[in-house]
N, C-alpha and C positions, 0 to 999 in steps of 0.2 A: 730430538725434536718431538713435540707433543703430538699425540694421536689426534686425528681429525674428529671433530665432534659430529655425531650423527644428528643432523637437523634438517628441517624443511621450513619454508616460509610460504604461507598461503594467505589470500585475502578473500573477503566476502563483501558483497555490496547489496544495499537496498536503498533505492532512491538516491539521496546524497550522502548516506552514511557509509563509511568504509572501515572495515575491521581487518587488521593484519595480525595473523597468528604465527608466532615463532614456536615450532614444535621440536623438542629434542628428547633424547633418552633421559629418564628421570624416575621420580617416585609417584607420579600421578597428580602433581600440582597443576591447577588451572587458575590463572589469575587474569583479571580483566582490569586494565589500567592500574595495575599494582594491588588490586583488591581481590581476595579469594572469591570464586564464583558463588560460594554459599552466602555471601553478604550482598549480592546484587539486589538493588531495590528498583521498582516495587516487586513484591513477591510473585505476583501473577506472571510478570515478564521473566522472572528468574526461571520458572518452570519451562518457559519457551526456550531459554538458553540451555537448559538441561536436556532437551529432547535428544540430541545425538548420543549423550551419555546413557540416558535411560533406554534408548533403542538398542544400542550395541552392548551395553553392560559395562560395569566399572572395570572388569578384568582387562578389557581392551585398552583402557586408558591408564592402567596401573603402571605401565612401563614408560610412559611419556610425561614430560612437563610441557605445559602450554602457557605462553605469555601472550596476551592479546591486547593490542592497542586499538582503540576505536575512537573515531571522531566524525563530526558532521551529522546532519539529520536530527531527528527527534529520538525520544526514548525507544519507541517501538521499532523504528527503522534500525537503530543501533543494535537492538537485541536480535533482529532478523539477520543483520550482517554478521554478528558474533556467531550465531548458530551455524551459519553457512561456512564461515572461516574455520570453525572447529571441525566440522565434518570434512571439509576439503583437506585440511591439514592432516587429519588422521589417515585419510585415504592415501594421500601423497607419501606419508611416512611409511605406511605398510607396503606401498608399492616399491619404495626405494630401499628400505632396510629390512623388511620381513620377507614375505613371499607373495607372489601374484594371486594365489588361490584365496588367501585370507583377505586380501585387498578386494577381490571380486565379490566375496561374501558380504563384506562391509558395504560396498557400493550398492549391491542389490537390495540389502535391507533398507538403506537410506532412501533409495529411489522409489521403492515400493511404498514407503511411508509418505514422503513428500519430496517431490523432484526439486523444489527450491532449496533443499539442503545442499545440493551440489551444483545446481545451475542457477545463474543470476536471473532475476526478474527484469525483463527489458523495459517494462512500462516506465514512462517518465511523465512529469507534469507538462501539459501542453501550454505554450506561452499565450498570453492575452493578445488579442488582435485589436487594431485600431478601429474606431467606429462602433465598438461594442463594449459590453460590460465584462466580458471574460473571453475564454478561449472559443466557446461556441455560441454563447448568448449574443443576440443582436439587439439593436435599439428597439424598444417597445413603443415609442412615442406615437407613431402613425397608427398602429392597430389599436392602441389604447383610446386615442381620441375619436377614431371612427366608431368604435363601439359605444362610446359615450354619446356621440351625436345621434346614433340610431336609437338607443334605448331610452335616453333621458330627455333630450332637448326637442325632438320633433315628433309631432303626432300627425298622422295623415288621416283625413276623413274623405271618403269617396261619396260624392252625391251627384246626382243627375248630370253626367258628362262634364263634371267640373272637379278639379282637385284643389282643395284648400290646404294650406299649411298653417299650423297654429303651434306656437311654442307652448310646451306642456310643463307639467309639474316635475321638478327635478327628482322627486321621490317616487315617480311613477315606475312600475315594474314592467318587464317585457310582457307578462301575461295580460295586464290591463291594456297594453298597446295593441296586442293581437285582438282582444275583445273589441276595442274601439274601432280597429280597422275593419273587423267583420260586421259590425252593426250597421254602419253607414247611416249618417244623419240626413 
Protein backbone atom coordinates (compact mmCIF):
# COMPACT_ATOMS: atom_id res chain seq x y z
CA UNK A 1 0.00 0.00 0.00
CA UNK A 2 1.26 3.50 -0.87
CA UNK A 3 2.28 5.85 1.92
CA UNK A 4 -0.19 8.59 2.79
CA UNK A 5 0.63 11.93 1.19
CA UNK A 6 1.33 14.67 3.72
CA UNK A 7 -1.10 17.39 2.65
CA UNK A 8 -3.49 20.02 3.94
CA UNK A 9 -6.20 22.02 2.25
CA UNK A 10 -7.12 25.56 3.33
CA UNK A 11 -9.23 28.38 1.96
CA UNK A 12 -9.06 32.16 1.99
CA UNK A 13 -11.87 34.62 1.42
CA UNK A 14 -12.30 38.26 0.51
CA UNK A 15 -15.78 39.58 -0.36
CA UNK A 16 -17.06 37.01 -2.89
CA UNK A 17 -13.64 35.64 -3.95
CA UNK A 18 -12.68 32.21 -2.60
CA UNK A 19 -9.20 30.66 -2.95
CA UNK A 20 -8.55 27.03 -2.01
CA UNK A 21 -4.92 25.98 -1.45
CA UNK A 22 -3.79 22.36 -1.59
CA UNK A 23 -0.44 22.17 0.20
CA UNK A 24 1.79 19.02 0.16
CA UNK A 25 5.46 18.09 0.56
CA UNK A 26 7.42 19.06 -2.53
CA UNK A 27 10.06 21.32 -4.08
CA UNK A 28 8.63 24.81 -3.44
CA UNK A 29 6.26 25.16 -6.40
CA UNK A 30 3.39 27.61 -6.03
CA UNK A 31 0.80 27.66 -8.81
CA UNK A 32 -2.39 29.73 -9.06
CA UNK A 33 -5.00 28.22 -11.40
CA UNK A 34 -2.18 26.24 -13.06
CA UNK A 35 0.05 29.30 -13.61
CA UNK A 36 3.26 29.88 -11.56
CA UNK A 37 2.93 32.69 -9.02
CA UNK A 38 5.79 34.54 -10.79
CA UNK A 39 3.52 35.13 -13.81
CA UNK A 40 0.48 36.53 -12.01
CA UNK A 41 -0.75 39.78 -13.58
CA UNK A 42 -0.89 42.71 -12.81
CA UNK A 43 2.56 43.03 -11.27
CA UNK A 44 1.45 45.29 -8.39
CA UNK A 45 -1.02 42.66 -7.20
CA UNK A 46 1.62 39.93 -7.65
CA UNK A 47 3.65 41.52 -4.86
CA UNK A 48 0.56 41.40 -2.65
CA UNK A 49 0.34 37.63 -3.29
CA UNK A 50 4.08 37.32 -2.49
CA UNK A 51 3.66 38.91 0.97
CA UNK A 52 3.51 35.65 3.00
CA UNK A 53 6.58 34.34 1.12
CA UNK A 54 8.55 37.57 1.60
CA UNK A 55 7.62 37.79 5.29
CA UNK A 56 8.49 34.21 6.19
CA UNK A 57 11.37 33.61 3.77
CA UNK A 58 11.68 31.22 0.84
CA UNK A 59 13.27 28.53 3.04
CA UNK A 60 9.94 27.87 4.80
CA UNK A 61 8.24 27.31 1.43
CA UNK A 62 11.09 25.20 -0.04
CA UNK A 63 9.70 21.92 1.30
CA UNK A 64 6.08 22.37 0.14
CA UNK A 65 4.18 22.57 -3.13
CA UNK A 66 1.03 24.69 -3.26
CA UNK A 67 -1.73 24.49 -5.84
CA UNK A 68 -4.28 27.30 -5.54
CA UNK A 69 -7.69 27.47 -7.21
CA UNK A 70 -9.43 30.83 -7.04
CA UNK A 71 -12.77 32.05 -8.33
CA UNK A 72 -15.34 34.76 -7.73
CA UNK A 73 -14.85 38.46 -6.99
CA UNK A 74 -12.56 40.86 -8.80
CA UNK A 75 -8.78 40.84 -9.32
CA UNK A 76 -7.94 42.58 -6.04
CA UNK A 77 -10.30 40.43 -3.96
CA UNK A 78 -8.88 37.29 -5.57
CA UNK A 79 -5.31 38.32 -4.68
CA UNK A 80 -6.31 38.99 -1.06
CA UNK A 81 -8.04 35.58 -0.92
CA UNK A 82 -4.92 33.92 -2.41
CA UNK A 83 -2.52 35.49 0.11
CA UNK A 84 -4.79 34.47 2.98
CA UNK A 85 -5.10 30.87 1.76
CA UNK A 86 -1.30 30.59 1.26
CA UNK A 87 -0.64 31.82 4.80
CA UNK A 88 -3.31 29.60 6.37
CA UNK A 89 -2.14 26.53 4.43
CA UNK A 90 1.48 26.97 5.54
CA UNK A 91 0.44 27.40 9.18
CA UNK A 92 -1.78 24.29 8.99
CA UNK A 93 0.99 22.26 7.28
CA UNK A 94 3.56 23.21 9.92
CA UNK A 95 1.09 22.43 12.71
CA UNK A 96 0.21 19.02 11.31
CA UNK A 97 3.54 17.74 9.93
CA UNK A 98 6.41 19.80 11.38
CA UNK A 99 6.31 21.12 14.96
CA UNK A 100 4.18 23.40 17.11
CA UNK A 101 7.03 25.82 17.90
CA UNK A 102 7.77 26.73 14.25
CA UNK A 103 4.02 26.98 13.57
CA UNK A 104 3.71 29.48 16.43
CA UNK A 105 6.65 31.54 15.07
CA UNK A 106 5.07 31.67 11.60
CA UNK A 107 1.69 32.62 13.01
CA UNK A 108 3.15 35.42 15.17
CA UNK A 109 5.09 36.91 12.22
CA UNK A 110 1.98 36.90 10.01
CA UNK A 111 -0.36 38.37 12.64
CA UNK A 112 2.14 41.10 13.56
CA UNK A 113 2.34 42.17 9.90
CA UNK A 114 -1.34 41.90 8.92
CA UNK A 115 -4.10 40.06 10.76
CA UNK A 116 -6.12 39.52 7.55
CA UNK A 117 -3.44 37.04 6.41
CA UNK A 118 -4.97 34.53 8.83
CA UNK A 119 -8.40 35.93 9.74
CA UNK A 120 -11.09 36.63 7.14
CA UNK A 121 -12.45 40.16 6.74
CA UNK A 122 -16.14 39.95 7.77
CA UNK A 123 -17.27 43.10 5.91
CA UNK A 124 -19.82 42.54 3.17
CA UNK A 125 -21.65 44.83 0.77
CA UNK A 126 -24.94 46.03 2.25
CA UNK A 127 -27.98 45.44 0.01
CA UNK A 128 -29.93 48.32 -1.52
CA UNK A 129 -33.18 49.27 0.24
CA UNK A 130 -36.47 50.09 -1.46
CA UNK A 131 -37.45 53.76 -1.64
CA UNK A 132 -33.84 54.84 -1.94
CA UNK A 133 -30.95 54.99 -4.36
CA UNK A 134 -28.68 52.67 -2.38
CA UNK A 135 -28.05 50.96 0.94
CA UNK A 136 -28.05 54.19 2.96
CA UNK A 137 -28.94 57.02 0.56
CA UNK A 138 -32.56 58.10 0.67
CA UNK A 139 -34.65 60.06 -1.79
CA UNK A 140 -33.50 63.66 -2.20
CA UNK A 141 -36.60 65.02 -3.95
CA UNK A 142 -38.27 66.78 -1.00
CA UNK A 143 -35.17 68.50 0.35
CA UNK A 144 -33.98 69.45 -3.12
CA UNK A 145 -37.23 71.18 -4.10
CA UNK A 146 -37.69 72.94 -0.75
CA UNK A 147 -34.20 74.40 -1.13
CA UNK A 148 -35.02 75.60 -4.63
CA UNK A 149 -38.25 77.17 -3.43
CA UNK A 150 -36.47 79.08 -0.70
CA UNK A 151 -33.48 80.36 -2.59
CA UNK A 152 -34.69 80.92 -6.16
CA UNK A 153 -38.43 81.32 -6.51
CA UNK A 154 -39.61 83.45 -3.62
CA UNK A 155 -38.49 86.86 -2.36
CA UNK A 156 -39.97 88.32 0.77
CA UNK A 157 -40.17 92.05 1.30
CA UNK A 158 -41.19 93.34 4.69
CA UNK A 159 -42.85 96.74 4.75
CA UNK A 160 -45.10 98.51 7.25
CA UNK A 161 -47.08 95.61 8.85
CA UNK A 162 -47.60 93.90 5.53
CA UNK A 163 -45.83 90.93 3.90
CA UNK A 164 -45.75 90.82 0.14
CA UNK A 165 -44.60 87.82 -1.85
CA UNK A 166 -43.06 88.36 -5.22
CA UNK A 167 -41.63 85.78 -7.63
CA UNK A 168 -37.99 86.48 -8.20
CA UNK A 169 -35.24 85.98 -10.68
CA UNK A 170 -34.21 82.28 -10.94
CA UNK A 171 -30.53 83.32 -11.02
CA UNK A 172 -30.80 85.24 -7.75
CA UNK A 173 -28.38 84.00 -5.08
CA UNK A 174 -28.96 83.47 -1.35
CA UNK A 175 -26.82 86.52 -0.48
CA UNK A 176 -28.94 88.89 -2.56
CA UNK A 177 -32.07 87.40 -0.93
CA UNK A 178 -30.71 88.15 2.52
CA UNK A 179 -29.84 91.69 1.44
CA UNK A 180 -33.32 92.16 -0.04
CA UNK A 181 -34.95 90.85 3.15
CA UNK A 182 -32.86 93.14 5.34
CA UNK A 183 -33.38 96.33 3.34
CA UNK A 184 -37.22 96.45 3.57
CA UNK A 185 -38.90 98.56 0.85
